[in-house]
MIDOSE-1310 file (N, C-alpha, C; in nm, 2 decimals, decimal comma, always signed):
residues 208
mats	+2,12/-6,20/-0,85/+2,01/-6,14/-0,77/+1,88/-6,16/-0,84; +1,78/-6,21/-0,77/+1,65/-6,23/-0,84/+1,58/-6,10/-0,87; +1,49/-6,10/-0,96/+1,42/-5,98/-1,00/+1,33/-5,94/-0,88; +1,29/-5,81/-0,88/+1,21/-5,76/-0,77/+1,07/-5,83/-0,76
asrp	+1,02/-5,87/-0,88/+0,89/-5,93/-0,88/+0,89/-6,06/-0,80; +1,00/-6,14/-0,81/+1,00/-6,27/-0,75/+1,06/-6,26/-0,61; +1,12/-6,15/-0,57/+1,19/-6,14/-0,44/+1,10/-6,17/-0,32; +0,98/-6,11/-0,31/+0,91/-6,14/-0,18/+0,88/-6,28/-0,15
srva	+0,84/-6,36/-0,25/+0,82/-6,50/-0,23/+0,95/-6,58/-0,20; +1,06/-6,54/-0,26/+1,18/-6,60/-0,24/+1,23/-6,57/-0,10; +1,23/-6,44/-0,06/+1,28/-6,40/+0,07/+1,20/-6,46/+0,18; +1,07/-6,48/+0,17/+0,99/-6,54/+0,27/+1,03/-6,68/+0,31
klpp	+1,10/-6,75/+0,22/+1,14/-6,89/+0,24/+1,28/-6,89/+0,31; +1,35/-6,78/+0,31/+1,49/-6,78/+0,37/+1,48/-6,77/+0,52; +1,58/-6,84/+0,59/+1,60/-6,82/+0,73/+1,63/-6,67/+0,77; +1,60/-6,62/+0,89/+1,62/-6,48/+0,92/+1,76/-6,43/+0,89
reri	+1,86/-6,50/+0,92/+2,00/-6,45/+0,89/+2,02/-6,43/+0,74; +1,98/-6,52/+0,66/+1,99/-6,52/+0,52/+1,91/-6,40/+0,46; +1,79/-6,38/+0,52/+1,71/-6,27/+0,47/+1,78/-6,14/+0,49; +1,84/-6,12/+0,61/+1,91/-6,00/+0,64/+2,03/-5,98/+0,54
ldaa	+2,10/-6,08/+0,52/+2,22/-6,07/+0,43/+2,17/-6,04/+0,29; +2,06/-6,11/+0,25/+2,01/-6,08/+0,11/+1,97/-5,94/+0,10; +1,90/-5,88/+0,20/+1,86/-5,74/+0,19/+1,98/-5,65/+0,19; +2,07/-5,68/+0,28/+2,19/-5,60/+0,29/+2,27/-5,59/+0,16
eelf	+2,28/-5,71/+0,09/+2,35/-5,72/-0,03/+2,29/-5,63/-0,14; +2,16/-5,64/-0,15/+2,08/-5,56/-0,25/+2,10/-5,41/-0,22; +2,08/-5,37/-0,10/+2,09/-5,23/-0,06/+2,23/-5,17/-0,07; +2,33/-5,25/-0,02/+2,46/-5,20/-0,02/+2,51/-5,18/-0,17
qseg	+2,47/-5,28/-0,25/+2,51/-5,27/-0,39/+2,45/-5,15/-0,46; +2,32/-5,13/-0,44/+2,25/-5,03/-0,52/+2,26/-4,89/-0,46; +2,28/-4,88/-0,33/+2,28/-4,75/-0,27/+2,40/-4,71/-0,19; +2,49/-4,81/-0,17/+2,61/-4,78/-0,09/+2,60/-4,81/+0,05
irrv	+2,71/-4,83/+0,12/+2,71/-4,87/+0,26/+2,66/-4,76/+0,35; +2,72/-4,64/+0,33/+2,69/-4,53/+0,43/+2,55/-4,48/+0,42; +2,49/-4,49/+0,30/+2,35/-4,44/+0,29/+2,24/-4,53/+0,34; +2,28/-4,65/+0,37/+2,18/-4,75/+0,41/+2,19/-4,77/+0,56
gvqt	+2,08/-4,75/+0,63/+2,07/-4,77/+0,77/+2,02/-4,91/+0,81; +2,04/-4,94/+0,93/+1,99/-5,07/+0,98/+1,84/-5,09/+0,97; +1,77/-4,98/+1,00/+1,62/-4,98/+0,99/+1,58/-5,01/+0,85; +1,65/-4,95/+0,75/+1,61/-4,98/+0,61/+1,64/-5,13/+0,57
iaer	+1,75/-5,18/+0,62/+1,78/-5,32/+0,60/+1,67/-5,41/+0,66; +1,63/-5,37/+0,79/+1,52/-5,45/+0,86/+1,39/-5,45/+0,78; +1,36/-5,34/+0,73/+1,23/-5,33/+0,65/+1,24/-5,41/+0,52; +1,35/-5,41/+0,45/+1,37/-5,48/+0,33/+1,37/-5,64/+0,36
aett	+1,43/-5,67/+0,47/+1,43/-5,81/+0,51/+1,31/-5,86/+0,58; +1,21/-5,77/+0,60/+1,09/-5,81/+0,67/+1,11/-5,86/+0,81; +1,20/-5,78/+0,88/+1,23/-5,82/+1,02/+1,25/-5,69/+1,10; +1,31/-5,70/+1,21/+1,33/-5,58/+1,30/+1,48/-5,55/+1,32
kmai	+1,51/-5,43/+1,37/+1,64/-5,40/+1,40/+1,70/-5,49/+1,51; +1,61/-5,52/+1,61/+1,65/-5,61/+1,72/+1,70/-5,74/+1,66; +1,62/-5,79/+1,57/+1,66/-5,92/+1,51/+1,79/-5,92/+1,44; +1,82/-5,80/+1,37/+1,95/-5,79/+1,30/+2,06/-5,79/+1,40
yrhf	+2,04/-5,72/+1,51/+2,15/-5,72/+1,61/+2,17/-5,85/+1,69; +2,07/-5,93/+1,68/+2,09/-6,07/+1,74/+2,18/-6,15/+1,65; +2,18/-6,12/+1,52/+2,27/-6,20/+1,43/+2,40/-6,13/+1,40; +2,40/-6,00/+1,41/+2,52/-5,92/+1,38/+2,53/-5,81/+1,48
etkd	+2,64/-5,81/+1,55/+2,66/-5,72/+1,67/+2,65/-5,57/+1,63; +2,70/-5,54/+1,51/+2,70/-5,40/+1,46/+2,67/-5,40/+1,31; +2,64/-5,29/+1,26/+2,63/-5,27/+1,11/+2,76/-5,31/+1,04; +2,87/-5,26/+1,11/+3,00/-5,29/+1,05/+3,02/-5,44/+1,03
alva	+2,98/-5,52/+1,13/+2,99/-5,66/+1,13/+2,91/-5,72/+1,01; +2,79/-5,66/+0,99/+2,71/-5,71/+0,88/+2,77/-5,68/+0,74; +2,83/-5,56/+0,73/+2,90/-5,52/+0,61/+3,02/-5,62/+0,58; +3,09/-5,65/+0,69/+3,21/-5,74/+0,68/+3,16/-5,88/+0,63
ewlr	+3,05/-5,93/+0,69/+3,00/-6,06/+0,65/+2,96/-6,06/+0,50; +2,89/-5,95/+0,46/+2,85/-5,94/+0,32/+2,97/-5,95/+0,23; +3,07/-5,88/+0,26/+3,19/-5,88/+0,17/+3,27/-6,01/+0,18; +3,26/-6,08/+0,29/+3,32/-6,21/+0,31/+3,25/-6,31/+0,21
ivaa	+3,12/-6,29/+0,19/+3,04/-6,38/+0,10/+3,08/-6,34/-0,05; +3,10/-6,21/-0,08/+3,14/-6,17/-0,21/+3,28/-6,23/-0,24; +3,37/-6,22/-0,14/+3,50/-6,27/-0,16/+3,50/-6,42/-0,19; +3,42/-6,49/-0,12/+3,41/-6,63/-0,14/+3,37/-6,67/-0,28
dyqa	+3,28/-6,59/-0,34/+3,24/-6,61/-0,48/+3,36/-6,59/-0,57; +3,44/-6,50/-0,55/+3,56/-6,48/-0,63/+3,66/-6,59/-0,61; +3,68/-6,63/-0,49/+3,77/-6,75/-0,46/+3,72/-6,87/-0,53; +3,59/-6,89/-0,53/+3,53/-7,00/-0,59/+3,56/-7,01/-0,74
afdr	+3,58/-6,89/-0,80/+3,61/-6,88/-0,94/+3,75/-6,94/-0,97; +3,84/-6,92/-0,87/+3,98/-6,98/-0,88/+3,96/-7,13/-0,87; +3,88/-7,18/-0,78/+3,86/-7,32/-0,76/+3,80/-7,38/-0,89; +3,71/-7,31/-0,95/+3,64/-7,36/-1,07/+3,74/-7,38/-1,19
veae	+3,82/-7,27/-1,21/+3,91/-7,28/-1,33/+4,02/-7,39/-1,31; +4,06/-7,40/-1,18/+4,16/-7,51/-1,15/+4,10/-7,65/-1,18; +3,97/-7,66/-1,14/+3,90/-7,79/-1,17/+3,88/-7,82/-1,31; +3,84/-7,71/-1,39/+3,81/-7,72/-1,53/+3,93/-7,74/-1,62
hpgr	+4,05/-7,69/-1,57/+4,17/-7,70/-1,65/+4,29/-7,75/-1,57; +4,28/-7,88/-1,52/+4,38/-7,93/-1,43/+4,51/-7,94/-1,50; +4,62/-7,89/-1,44/+4,75/-7,90/-1,50/+4,77/-7,80/-1,62; +4,68/-7,71/-1,64/+4,69/-7,62/-1,75/+4,68/-7,47/-1,70
preq	+4,79/-7,42/-1,63/+4,78/-7,29/-1,57/+4,75/-7,18/-1,66; +4,80/-7,18/-1,78/+4,76/-7,07/-1,88/+4,61/-7,07/-1,90; +4,55/-7,18/-1,92/+4,40/-7,18/-1,94/+4,33/-7,14/-1,81; +4,39/-7,17/-1,69/+4,33/-7,13/-1,57/+4,33/-6,98/-1,56
ilgl	+4,44/-6,92/-1,59/+4,45/-6,77/-1,59/+4,35/-6,71/-1,69; +4,35/-6,76/-1,81/+4,25/-6,71/-1,91/+4,11/-6,73/-1,86; +4,08/-6,84/-1,79/+3,95/-6,86/-1,73/+3,91/-6,76/-1,63; +4,01/-6,72/-1,55/+3,98/-6,61/-1,45/+3,95/-6,48/-1,52
arfi	+4,03/-6,45/-1,63/+4,01/-6,33/-1,70/+3,87/-6,33/-1,77; +3,83/-6,45/-1,81/+3,70/-6,46/-1,88/+3,59/-6,44/-1,77; +3,61/-6,49/-1,65/+3,51/-6,48/-1,54/+3,49/-6,33/-1,52; +3,60/-6,25/-1,51/+3,58/-6,11/-1,49/+3,51/-6,04/-1,61
aegl	+3,56/-6,08/-1,73/+3,50/-6,02/-1,85/+3,35/-6,04/-1,86; +3,31/-6,16/-1,83/+3,17/-6,19/-1,84/+3,08/-6,12/-1,73; +3,15/-6,08/-1,62/+3,08/-6,01/-1,52/+3,07/-5,86/-1,54; +3,14/-5,81/-1,64/+3,15/-5,66/-1,66/+3,01/-5,60/-1,68
pais	+2,92/-5,66/-1,76/+2,79/-5,60/-1,78/+2,72/-5,56/-1,65; +2,73/-5,65/-1,55/+2,66/-5,63/-1,42/+2,73/-5,51/-1,35; +2,86/-5,50/-1,36/+2,94/-5,40/-1,30/+2,90/-5,26/-1,36; +2,87/-5,26/-1,49/+2,83/-5,13/-1,55/+2,71/-5,07/-1,49
hrgc	+2,62/-5,16/-1,43/+2,50/-5,11/-1,37/+2,52/-5,08/-1,22; +2,59/-5,16/-1,15/+2,60/-5,15/-1,00/+2,74/-5,12/-0,95; +2,84/-5,15/-1,03/+2,98/-5,13/-0,98/+3,03/-5,25/-0,91; +3,16/-5,25/-0,90/+3,23/-5,36/-0,83/+3,21/-5,34/-0,68
pfin	+3,16/-5,44/-0,61/+3,14/-5,42/-0,46/+3,27/-5,39/-0,38; +3,38/-5,44/-0,43/+3,50/-5,41/-0,35/+3,55/-5,26/-0,38; +3,54/-5,22/-0,51/+3,58/-5,09/-0,54/+3,49/-4,99/-0,47; +3,36/-5,01/-0,48/+3,26/-4,92/-0,42/+3,28/-4,92/-0,27
siae	+3,31/-5,03/-0,20/+3,32/-5,03/-0,06/+3,45/-4,97/-0,01; +3,56/-4,99/-0,09/+3,69/-4,92/-0,05/+3,67/-4,77/-0,05; +3,60/-4,72/-0,14/+3,58/-4,58/-0,15/+3,50/-4,52/-0,03; +3,42/-4,61/+0,03/+3,34/-4,57/+0,15/+3,41/-4,60/+0,28
lpdr	+3,52/-4,67/+0,27/+3,58/-4,72/+0,40/+3,73/-4,68/+0,40; +3,75/-4,55/+0,42/+3,89/-4,51/+0,42/+3,97/-4,56/+0,54; +3,91/-4,59/+0,65/+3,98/-4,64/+0,77/+4,02/-4,79/+0,75; +4,15/-4,81/+0,75/+4,20/-4,95/+0,72/+4,18/-5,04/+0,83
shpa	+4,14/-4,99/+0,95/+4,11/-5,08/+1,06/+3,96/-5,12/+1,06; +3,88/-5,07/+0,97/+3,74/-5,11/+0,97/+3,74/-5,26/+0,93; +3,66/-5,34/+1,00/+3,66/-5,49/+0,98/+3,62/-5,53/+0,83; +3,54/-5,45/+0,77/+3,51/-5,48/+0,63/+3,62/-5,45/+0,53
rqvi	+3,69/-5,34/+0,56/+3,81/-5,30/+0,49/+3,92/-5,41/+0,50; +3,93/-5,47/+0,62/+4,03/-5,58/+0,64/+3,99/-5,70/+0,56; +3,86/-5,73/+0,55/+3,81/-5,84/+0,47/+3,86/-5,82/+0,33; +3,84/-5,70/+0,27/+3,88/-5,68/+0,13/+4,03/-5,69/+0,11
eshk	+4,11/-5,64/+0,20/+4,25/-5,64/+0,19/+4,30/-5,79/+0,20; +4,25/-5,86/+0,29/+4,28/-6,00/+0,31/+4,25/-6,08/+0,18; +4,13/-6,06/+0,13/+4,09/-6,13/+0,01/+4,18/-6,09/-0,11; +4,21/-5,97/-0,12/+4,29/-5,93/-0,24/+4,43/-5,99/-0,23
ahqt	+4,49/-5,99/-0,10/+4,62/-6,05/-0,08/+4,62/-6,20/-0,12; +4,51/-6,27/-0,07/+4,50/-6,41/-0,10/+4,48/-6,44/-0,25; +4,40/-6,35/-0,31/+4,38/-6,37/-0,46/+4,51/-6,35/-0,53; +4,59/-6,25/-0,49/+4,72/-6,23/-0,56/+4,81/-6,35/-0,54
rrlv	+4,82/-6,41/-0,42/+4,90/-6,52/-0,40/+4,86/-6,64/-0,49; +4,73/-6,66/-0,51/+4,69/-6,77/-0,59/+4,72/-6,74/-0,74; +4,71/-6,61/-0,78/+4,75/-6,58/-0,92/+4,90/-6,59/-0,94; +4,98/-6,55/-0,85/+5,12/-6,57/-0,86/+5,16/-6,72/-0,87
gmct	+5,08/-6,80/-0,79/+5,11/-6,95/-0,80/+5,08/-7,00/-0,94; +4,97/-6,95/-1,00/+4,93/-6,99/-1,14/+5,04/-6,95/-1,24; +5,09/-6,83/-1,22/+5,19/-6,78/-1,31/+5,32/-6,86/-1,30; +5,35/-6,90/-1,17/+5,47/-6,98/-1,15/+5,45/-7,11/-1,22
eagl	+5,34/-7,18/-1,20/+5,31/-7,31/-1,26/+5,31/-7,30/-1,42; +5,28/-7,18/-1,47/+5,27/-7,16/-1,61/+5,41/-7,14/-1,67; +5,52/-7,13/-1,58/+5,65/-7,11/-1,63/+5,69/-6,97/-1,67; +5,61/-6,87/-1,63/+5,64/-6,74/-1,67/+5,77/-6,69/-1,60
rdpe	+5,84/-6,60/-1,67/+5,98/-6,56/-1,63/+5,98/-6,49/-1,50; +5,88/-6,40/-1,48/+5,87/-6,33/-1,35/+5,73/-6,34/-1,30; +5,69/-6,44/-1,23/+5,55/-6,47/-1,19/+5,49/-6,35/-1,12; +5,56/-6,29/-1,03/+5,51/-6,18/-0,95/+5,48/-6,06/-1,04
qaaa	+5,57/-6,03/-1,13/+5,54/-5,92/-1,22/+5,43/-5,95/-1,32; +5,42/-6,07/-1,36/+5,31/-6,11/-1,45/+5,18/-6,10/-1,38; +5,17/-6,15/-1,25/+5,05/-6,14/-1,17/+5,01/-6,00/-1,15; +5,11/-5,91/-1,12/+5,08/-5,77/-1,10/+5,01/-5,71/-1,23
aitf	+5,07/-5,74/-1,34/+5,02/-5,68/-1,47/+4,88/-5,73/-1,49; +4,86/-5,86/-1,47/+4,72/-5,92/-1,49/+4,62/-5,86/-1,40; +4,66/-5,84/-1,27/+4,57/-5,78/-1,17/+4,54/-5,64/-1,21; +4,64/-5,56/-1,26/+4,61/-5,42/-1,30/+4,50/-5,42/-1,41
vleg	+4,52/-5,52/-1,51/+4,42/-5,53/-1,62/+4,28/-5,57/-1,57; +4,27/-5,67/-1,49/+4,14/-5,72/-1,44/+4,07/-5,61/-1,36; +4,14/-5,54/-1,27/+4,08/-5,44/-1,19/+4,05/-5,31/-1,27; +4,15/-5,28/-1,36/+4,13/-5,16/-1,44/+4,01/-5,18/-1,54
aqvs	+3,98/-5,30/-1,59/+3,87/-5,32/-1,67/+3,74/-5,30/-1,60; +3,74/-5,34/-1,47/+3,62/-5,31/-1,39/+3,59/-5,17/-1,36; +3,70/-5,09/-1,33/+3,68/-4,95/-1,31/+3,64/-4,88/-1,44; +3,70/-4,92/-1,55/+3,67/-4,85/-1,68/+3,53/-4,88/-1,72
tqng	+3,48/-5,01/-1,69/+3,34/-5,04/-1,72/+3,25/-4,96/-1,64; +3,28/-4,94/-1,51/+3,20/-4,87/-1,42/+3,18/-4,73/-1,46; +3,29/-4,67/-1,50/+3,28/-4,52/-1,54/+3,25/-4,50/-1,69; +3,24/-4,61/-1,76/+3,20/-4,60/-1,90/+3,30/-4,54/-2,00
sieq	+3,43/-4,55/-1,96/+3,53/-4,48/-2,04/+3,58/-4,57/-2,15; +3,56/-4,70/-2,15/+3,61/-4,80/-2,25/+3,50/-4,88/-2,30; +3,48/-4,88/-2,43/+3,38/-4,97/-2,49/+3,44/-5,11/-2,51; +3,35/-5,21/-2,50/+3,39/-5,35/-2,52/+3,51/-5,39/-2,43
agdh	+3,50/-5,35/-2,30/+3,61/-5,37/-2,21/+3,65/-5,52/-2,20; +3,55/-5,60/-2,20/+3,58/-5,75/-2,19/+3,66/-5,80/-2,30; +3,64/-5,76/-2,42/+3,72/-5,80/-2,53/+3,87/-5,75/-2,52; +3,88/-5,63/-2,48/+4,01/-5,57/-2,45/+4,08/-5,64/-2,34
lmri	+4,01/-5,67/-2,24/+4,07/-5,74/-2,12/+4,13/-5,88/-2,17; +4,05/-5,96/-2,24/+4,10/-6,09/-2,28/+4,23/-6,08/-2,37; +4,23/-5,98/-2,46/+4,34/-5,97/-2,55/+4,47/-5,92/-2,48; +4,45/-5,83/-2,38/+4,56/-5,78/-2,30/+4,62/-5,89/-2,22
vegi	+4,54/-5,97/-2,15/+4,59/-6,08/-2,07/+4,66/-6,18/-2,15; +4,60/-6,22/-2,27/+4,67/-6,31/-2,36/+4,81/-6,25/-2,40; +4,81/-6,12/-2,42/+4,94/-6,06/-2,46/+5,04/-6,07/-2,34; +5,00/-6,05/-2,22/+5,09/-6,05/-2,11/+5,15/-6,20/-2,10
ldqh	+5,06/-6,30/-2,11/+5,11/-6,43/-2,10/+5,21/-6,46/-2,22; +5,18/-6,42/-2,34/+5,27/-6,44/-2,45/+5,40/-6,37/-2,43; +5,39/-6,25/-2,38/+5,51/-6,17/-2,36/+5,61/-6,24/-2,26; +5,55/-6,28/-2,15/+5,64/-6,35/-2,05/+5,69/-6,48/-2,10
hcsl	+5,61/-6,55/-2,18/+5,66/-6,68/-2,23/+5,78/-6,65/-2,33; +5,76/-6,55/-2,41/+5,87/-6,51/-2,51/+5,99/-6,47/-2,44; +5,97/-6,40/-2,33/+6,09/-6,36/-2,25/+6,16/-6,48/-2,19; +6,08/-6,58/-2,15/+6,14/-6,70/-2,09/+6,23/-6,77/-2,20
gtsr	+6,17/-6,78/-2,32/+6,24/-6,85/-2,43/+6,37/-6,77/-2,46; +6,36/-6,64/-2,47/+6,48/-6,56/-2,50/+6,59/-6,57/-2,40; +6,54/-6,58/-2,27/+6,64/-6,59/-2,16/+6,71/-6,72/-2,17; +6,64/-6,83/-2,20/+6,71/-6,96/-2,21/+6,80/-6,97/-2,33
tttd	+6,76/-6,90/-2,44/+6,85/-6,91/-2,56/+6,98/-6,83/-2,53; +6,97/-6,72/-2,45/+7,09/-6,64/-2,42/+7,18/-6,72/-2,33; +7,13/-6,79/-2,23/+7,22/-6,85/-2,13/+7,27/-6,99/-2,18; +7,21/-7,05/-2,27/+7,25/-7,18/-2,32/+7,38/-7,17/-2,40
């Protein structure tokens, strides 16, 4: 997100739909979904409520589209580590952990958009809630695939443990309960990978 000083000139160059999404992202992140009205978004985007409803049928649709963009950024991280470490699934998994660890300082100020949004969207039929759940399920499938390719003994269990660590680090950073959460995150994920590899070796030794 650009600084507030440069924002007006940057926003003026964006097409209307992108201006609306830019304003919604900033407001939803800093103030929450429920507290931000369509009129406030219109003012921040330097447009009108009518213009917003031309692009997004409802505020819920706007929230869902914002979270779709956030989810795409996370999925892009998977693509990036796969491209950077072809055929090296362990390094891909560590790359994902590093991506989360490096993003923790921003979370300490604004919080994870998915965690924040889930707290405000208890209705699982809400379109934005469905975006989050679909994204998380897809993310888990990709992580299980990496764990499988890495030859871990129980890919689903390993992926679950890694997911708990990644998401727990974000919550702990957000509430300030753990110092140097990024360093802890990396060490724990490395430990999970080592543990499952050791288990694999032990299992093979036993059955041979």
